N, C-alpha and C positions, 0 to 999 in steps of 0.2 A: 315641585319635581323631587325634591329631597325626601318628601314623606311618600309620594305615590308608589315607587318601587318596593319599599319596605312593607308597606300596607298590604300589597298584593302578595308579597313572600309570606307574611304572617298568615294571610288567609289561606294560602296554599298549604303551608306546613300544618296549620291547625286542623285541616280536614283530615290529616292522618290519624287523629285521635279516634273520631267516630268509625273510621275504617278499621282501625286496629282492633276496637272492641267488637265490631261486627265479625271480623275474621276469628277472634277468640270465641265468640258465641257459636259460630260454625264448627270450629275445632272441637269445642267441648261439647256440643249438642245442646247448650242452653239458649234455645231460640225463643224464649219468651221476650217480653219488652223490657226487661232489666237493663240491657245494654243501652236501649235507647234513653231510659230515664237518666241513667248515669252520665250519658255524653250529651244530653240536650243542650246544656249551657256551652259547652265546647263547641257544638255545632252552630249555635247562635253567634258566638264571638268569631268563629272562623268565617261565617256568612258576613258578619259586620265588617271584619278587617277586608275581606275580598270586595265587598261593596264599596267601602271607603276608598280603596285603591282604584277601582273603576271610576268613582265619581271624580276623585282628584285628578286622575288622568285626563278625564273629559274637560275639567275646568282649566287644567293647564294648557291643554291643546287650544282651548277657546281664547284664553288670555295672551298666549306666547306664540303659537305657531302661526297665526295670522292668516287662516283660510276661511274664516267666518263660521266655522263649525266647531263640534265638540266630539263626534264620533264618526270615524271614517270607514267603518267595516274593514279595517286592516286585518290580515290573518292573525297577528299576534293579539290584537285587541279581542278578536273573537275567540282565540285560544283561552284568554282570561275569562271570557263571558260564558264560555260553555259550562264549566264546573259550577258557575253561579246558578245556571238554569237548573242543573240537577240537584244542587244543594237546596234550592228553593222548593222544589218538588218534593224532595226528602223531608224537609221541615214540615211541610203540610201533610205528606203521607203518614208520618209516624204518628200523627195525632189520631188517626183512624185505627192503627194498631193498638194504641193505649186505651181508646175508648171502646172499640168494638171487636178487637182481635182480628181485624181483616189486614189485607195488603201487605202481609209478611214478605211475600215474594218481591213485591215492589221496592220495599224498603231495603232489602238486600241488594237488589239490583241497582238502585239509585245510589246507595253509598259506595259501592264498587265502581260504578261509572264516574262518580265524582272524583274519587281517587285517581282512577285511570286517566281521567281528563286533566286532572292537576299535573300528573307526570307527562301526558301528551303535550300540554301546553308549554311546559318547560323544555321538552324535547324540541319543539318547534322554534322556540326562542334561541336555544343554545346550539342547535345544529346547523342553523343557516340554510336549511333546505328550501325555505320559502322566502320570496321577495317581500320584505316588510321594512318599514322605517324603524321598527323596534328590534329586529332581529340581529343576532350576532354574525360575524363572518363565518363562512364555512369552517367547520371544526371536525376533527377526527373522533370527537366524543359522540357523534350522531349515531352510528351503528351500535355502539355499546349502550347508549341511552335507550334506543329502539328496542334492544334486546331486553333490557330491564323492564320497559313497558310491557312487552309481550309476556314475559315470565310472570310478572305481577298479575296481569289479567288472566293468564291461563290458570295459575294456581288459585286465584279467587273464585273463577267460574267452576273449577273442579270441586272445590269446597261446597259450593252453592249447589251444584248438581248432587253431590253426596247427601246433603241435608234437605234436598227439596221435598221429600215427603213429610218432613217434620215441621215444614213451614205452612202447612195447611191452615186455612182461615178457621177460626174458632165459631163463627157464626156465618150466616149467609146474607148476602145483599138482597134485601127484599123489595126495594123501590128504586126505580131509576131517577127519581127526584130526591132521594134522601141525601143527606149531607155526605155519606161516604161515597155514594155514586157520583156526586158532583166533584168530590175531591178526586176520584179516579179519573174523571174526564179532564181535571186540572192537570193531572200527571200526564195524560196522553197529549194535551196541548204543549207542555213544556218539553216533552220528548219529540214532538213534531218540530218545534223551533230548533231543538238540538240537531235533528237530522238536516234540516235546512242549512244550519250553520256549519256542520261538520263536512257535508258535501261541498259546500262553497270553499271550505279550507283544503280539502284534500283533492278536489277536481284539478286544480293546476298540476299537482304532482302526478296524477293518473295521466292526464294529457300529456305531460312532458315525457313520461316513460313510454307512451304508446306512440307519440308522433315525433319526439325530439323538439317540439316547439314549446315555448313558455307561453302561457295564458294567464290572464287575471280575471277574476270574478269580482265585479264592481258592486257598489252600493245598490243599483237599481234591482239586481237579483234578490238581495237580501230584503230590501224593503217591500218589494212585491209579493215575496213569498211569506214573510212573517207579519205583514201588516194585519191580515185577517185573523191570524192566531193570537196576536197580542189583544186584538179586539175581543175575541172569544175570551181571553183571560180577564179583561176588565169586566165583562159580563158576569163571569163566574165570581169575581170579587163582591159584586153586588148581591148576587143570588145565593150563594153557597152558605154564607153565615146565617141566612134567614131560614134555611131549610131545616127540618127536623131529623135527629138521629133515627135510624131504623126505617121509618116509614113516612113518606110525605107524599102529598097530592097536589094537583094543580090548583085545587080550591084553597088548600092551607097555604101554599106558597104564594098564590095571588093575594090572599088577604094581608099577608106580611109585607108584600111589595107594592101594593097598588099605590099607596101615598107617594112613595119615592118615585115610582114610575111616572105618575101624574106631573110631580114637580119637575122631573126631568123633562118631560114633553113641554111644559111651559117655558122653561129656560131655553130649550132648543128653539122653540118658536120665536122667542124673543131675539136670540142670536140670528135667526134667519131673517127677520125683519131689519135688524139694525147693523149685523157685522158681515155675515157672509151667506152666500147661497151654494157654496161648495159642498157637495153631497157627502164626500169622504169626511170633511170637516164637521159637518152637522152630526153624522153618526158617531164620530169620535166624541164630540162635546156631549151628546145625549148619554153615551156610555159612561163618560167621565162624571157628569152630574148625577147619574143613577148611582154610581159608587159612592159619591160624596153624600147624597141624601139618604141612602139606605144605611151607610155606616154611622153617620151622625144621628140618625133615628135610633139605632141600637144603643148609643150612648144615653140618649135622652130616655128611652124605654126603661133601660136597667136603672138608671138614676132615679127616675120617677117611681118605680116600683119599690126601690129601697126607701125612698123618701116617705112614701105612704106608710110602709111597714114599720119604719123605726122612728117616724115623726121627727125627721131631720131636715135641716136646711138642704136645699137641692144641690148646692155646690159642695156641701160637706158629704152628701150622700154619694155624689159622683166621685169625689176624691177617695172615699173609703172603698167604694165599689172597685175602682181601678187598682187600688193599692192591694186589694185582696184577690184580685185575678189579673196580674200583670201580663201573663202569657196571652190572655184573650184580648185584653184592651191594648197591649202593646201592638198585637197583630192588626187591630183595627186602626191604630195610628199609622201603621206601615201601609195599609190599604189606602188610607187618605193620602199619604205621601206619594204613592204610586199614581193616583188620580191627579195630584198636582204636577208631578213630573210629566204626565201625559199631556197636560195643557202645554207646557213648554215644548215638547216634542212636536206636537200638532202645529203649534205656531210657527216654529222655524222651518219644518219640513214642508208645509202647505203654503205659507204666506211669506217666505223670505223674498225680500226685493234686493237686487243687485245691480250696480252700475260702475263704470270705470270711465275716467276722462282725464285729460292732460290740460292743465290750465296754467295761465300766468298769474302773477300776483294781482290780487283784486278781482279776479274772475271767479265764477260760481259753478257749481254742480248741483243739480236738483235731483232728489229721489223721494217719492212719496210727498209727505207734508213737510219735508226738510230741505233746506238749502245750505250747502257748505261752500264757504268762501275762503279761498286760500290767501293767507296773509303774508307769511314769510317762512324762510327755511334757513337752518344754521347747521354747520358740521364742524365738529371738533375732536381732537384725540385726547384719550385718557391713557397715557403710557403706563401709568401704575396698574391699571387694570388690563392693559393690552386691548383696548376697544376704541373703535371710532364711532362716535354717535352722530347720526343725521336725523335732526328732528324738525318737522313742519309744525307750523302754527295755522289752525283754521278756526274760523268763526262759524258758529252754528245758529241757524234760525229754524223755527217751526211756525208755519203759517204767518211768517212776517215777523214774529217776535224773537228777539235775541235771547239765546239761551246761555251762551258763554263760549269758551274755547276749548278744543281738544288738541292733543299733541301726539299724533302718530309719529313713529320713528323707526329707524333701521339701525340696529347695532351690528358692526362688523368686527369680528374677532381675529386679530392678527395671527395667533398660534395656529388656529384651525382653518383660517381663510374661509370662515363661513359667516353668512348673514343670519341675524334674527329679527324678524319683523314684529314689532309690538304696536298693537292697534291703539287707536284712540277710541275710548268708549264712553257713551253716555247711556246709562241704564235706568229704566223705570219699570214699573209693573206692566206697563203696556207693551214696550218693546226696548230694543237695544240699537242705538246708532253706533255703528262699528266701522271705523275709518282706517284704512291701510295706506301707508306710503309705499308705492310700489317702485317708483324710479324718479329720477330728477335729472334735469339737464344741469350743466355746470352752474354753480351758485350764482354766478355773475349775470346769467340770463333770467334768473327768477322764474323758472318754470318747474312744474312738478306733476307726476301722474298719481291719481289716487283711485283706490278701489274701495267702494263704499257698499256696505250691507245695511239693511234694516231687518232685524230679526224679531218679529212680533212674539210676544208673551214667552220669550226664552228664559227669562229670569225666574218664572215658576218652575223651570226645571231644577234650579239650584235651591229654591225655597223647598220644593218637594224633597230634594236630596238631604237637606238638613233636618227636615221633619222625619224623613225616613231613619236617619242615624239616631235621632232621639227616641223614636218609637222602638227601635231594635234595643237600644240600651235599656229602655223601660221594660221591654219583654224579658230580657236576659237577667235583670236584676231580680234577686231573691224576693219572693212574696212576703208581705207583712204579717200574713196570716199565721198566728202561732200554731194553729192545727197542722200546718204542713210540716213543721219542723220534726216532730216525731217520726213522720213517714220518711223524711229524708234520712234520719238517724237510723231508722230501721233498714233502709235498703243499704246503707253503708256498712252497718253491722253484719247483715247477712252475707254481703260480698266478702268481708274480711274472715267470717267464720268458714265460708266455703273454701277460700283460698287456703286457710290454714289446714282444713281437713285434706286438701290435695297434697 
């Protein structure tokens, strides 16, 4: 929790840089892709910090808050998530402007939206207008902050309208299956998720203004509305990198994709026979494996081609290939990480098991393949820290085999008069056993109430998160290709000369 808020803050403030350059481009009329090239790494680092803040917040909630989950679709959580949606769309969309001179309108709109959502998220947190575990108390700063948000958005839109004719695309989109067309579809999916999230956040405000009654929008709304959209994004992760620039057909795309498609079908069939018959899970696992196979095949294909051309060892060829195109292969690593994270999300959302029971010493609670046996409970004060600790000891068995002990506890802080529930956890690649001490009778009666979760596959979410951060750092790191250095120097020199001339 010490790192989570500063990372979100760094992500928020870092997005000011690409926004400022975009506004400068609109003010000066220099609407080519120079501002994008200059700010690309700023955007990547802003995206990194914001993503890291969200991941750390989810992990902290999972380890400390004691409710068996990591993401509650809280309004302030969503407020931090929305600029990440538009920032992700922006990072993809700018590649099309650089490569093909397309989507200039989109890029300006996305960078303006990202900045506006950063300010809007800060407003929601600081003003206290929404009910949220993250929000501050009601504050007089709210109206002033809302005024600042409105003025920023109005000024940005006015500049955009003024320069709209100059943002015309340099070429035309010739094929609906071309890479640029699929990236446009990617933008539309991200914007659709944004609309779902934004409506869920502001609907309680509108309802309260209209009826005088406070309402809440819960996780079921977000999950039902965004699930198909995220599935579409997974499909595009597999397909878009394999499509050609300019023109692509069903036949050419099919030739590039059929091996990965067949492998994903085989894996899905195996999962159907051995793991689950849940249709939603099978569709999700098919899309995940399609992303993994298609992306890994791109690594293999590129390295194999270099190996044959340069007569190198395969792993040396792969290393040099990645080092000379960090942006591309860093993006592929991020796609792999998204697939790994999706495994964890599917597992906990579709297969989570939960039970609660009150037991005396020596009694057991069964859940799935696990048996939890209550052994003892102790309570003591630490006056130096101002905390009372109440800790239970439970034995864990799986299919009759003893696995060890876990120690769920409740910490009571005297100053704030608040409890903090710390779960006992046993983590594997397959699942998490997650045990909470909910309540206890007086220690003399040796009785306690436990809430127990089994969260299948959830640790792939954290593995994917680490992979994501590594991939993003790899993509943001300067290329090792010496040929790129003169280009970077020329851009910097041109910018300095233009500034001096002004």
